[in-house]
C-alpha positions in Angstrom: 95.4 124.2 122.2 98.9 124.2 121.0 99.7 126.2 117.7 101.3 124.1 114.8 105.0 125.0 114.5 106.3 126.0 111.2 109.9 125.6 112.1 111.4 122.2 111.1 112.4 119.7 113.8 113.6 116.1 114.0 113.8 113.4 116.6 115.5 110.1 116.5 114.9 107.2 119.0 117.3 104.3 118.8 115.9 101.0 119.9 117.2 97.6 121.0 116.0 94.5 119.2 113.2 94.0 121.5 109.3 93.8 120.9 108.6 96.2 123.7 110.5 98.9 121.8 107.4 99.2 119.5 105.2 100.5 122.4 108.1 102.8 123.5 108.2 104.3 120.0 104.5 104.7 119.7 104.2 106.4 123.1 107.2 108.6 122.3 105.7 109.7 119.0 102.4 110.5 120.7 104.2 112.7 123.0 106.3 114.4 120.4 103.4 115.3 118.2 101.2 116.6 121.1 104.0 118.8 122.2 104.3 120.2 118.8 100.6 120.9 118.3 100.1 118.0 115.7 97.4 116.3 117.7 95.3 115.8 114.6 98.0 113.5 113.1 98.6 111.4 116.2 96.3 108.4 115.6 97.3 107.9 111.9 101.0 108.6 112.8 101.0 106.0 115.6 99.5 103.4 113.4 102.1 104.1 110.7 105.1 104.2 113.0 103.8 100.9 114.8 104.0 99.2 111.4 107.3 100.4 110.4 109.0 99.7 113.8 107.3 96.4 114.1 108.7 95.4 110.7 112.1 96.5 111.7 112.0 94.5 114.9 110.2 91.4 113.6 112.1 91.1 110.3 115.6 91.9 111.4 118.1 90.8 114.2 119.8 94.0 115.0 118.9 97.3 116.5 116.6 99.7 114.9 115.6 103.4 115.1 112.4 105.7 114.7 112.9 108.9 113.1 110.3 111.7 113.1 110.7 114.8 111.1 108.5 117.8 110.5 109.3 120.3 107.6 107.2 122.4 105.3 103.8 121.1 106.8 104.7 117.4 106.2 105.4 114.8 108.9 107.9 112.1 107.8 108.0 109.0 110.0 110.7 106.5 109.3 112.3 103.2 110.6 115.9 102.2 110.2 116.9 98.7 110.5 120.3 96.9 110.0 119.1 94.7 107.3 120.0 96.0 103.8 117.4 93.8 102.0 114.5 95.8 100.5 111.0 95.3 102.2 108.6 93.2 100.4 106.4 95.0 98.0 103.0 95.6 99.6 100.0 93.7 98.4 96.6 95.2 97.8 94.8 95.6 101.2 91.8 93.8 100.0 93.9 90.7 99.4 95.0 90.7 102.9 91.7 90.8 104.7 92.1 87.4 106.2 95.9 87.2 106.4 97.6 87.0 109.8 100.8 88.8 108.6 102.0 91.0 105.7 99.6 94.0 106.1 102.1 96.5 107.4 103.3 98.0 104.2 99.7 97.8 102.7 98.3 99.8 105.6 101.1 102.3 105.2 100.4 102.6 101.5 96.7 103.0 102.2 97.0 105.6 105.0 100.1 107.6 104.2 100.3 110.4 101.5 103.8 108.9 100.4 106.0 106.2 101.3 109.3 104.6 100.1 112.5 103.0 101.3 116.2 103.3 100.6 119.3 101.5 101.4 121.4 103.3 104.0 125.1 103.4 104.8 126.3 106.4 107.0 127.9 106.9 110.2 128.8 103.2 110.1 125.2 102.1 110.1 124.3 99.8 107.3 120.7 98.7 106.5 117.6 100.4 105.1 115.4 103.2 105.9 111.6 102.7 105.4 109.5 105.9 105.5 106.1 107.5 105.0 104.7 111.0 105.0 101.5 112.8 106.2 100.6 116.2 105.4 99.2 118.4 108.1 96.1 119.4 106.1 
């Protein structure tokens, strides 16, 4: 079994506007977390990353990116997309039981320790960054 690292690290994966990129991100995240000894976070992290990246691909027209960062015992998963519009506020998960769409941020709010979003404009990239955090405990 791998030992959990205490040193911070970060990975970014830039993806095209393609629904297949969601699977690439999910599998890449699983590999990253396994190699860093965070196997206990993989299932929830995959669910959260899938929702974030899926929203970025589904609701925007440009490229996107997955960012995964580990620092101080907290895993932050985020998705950047080129659309600066804020995400729709999540509804209560109970209200969405029969809904075919709109559950993504409600799942993130229910499963993550924290989540949020921010407008982003740096290195020539405009858009927004939606993130969530999981504590290793």
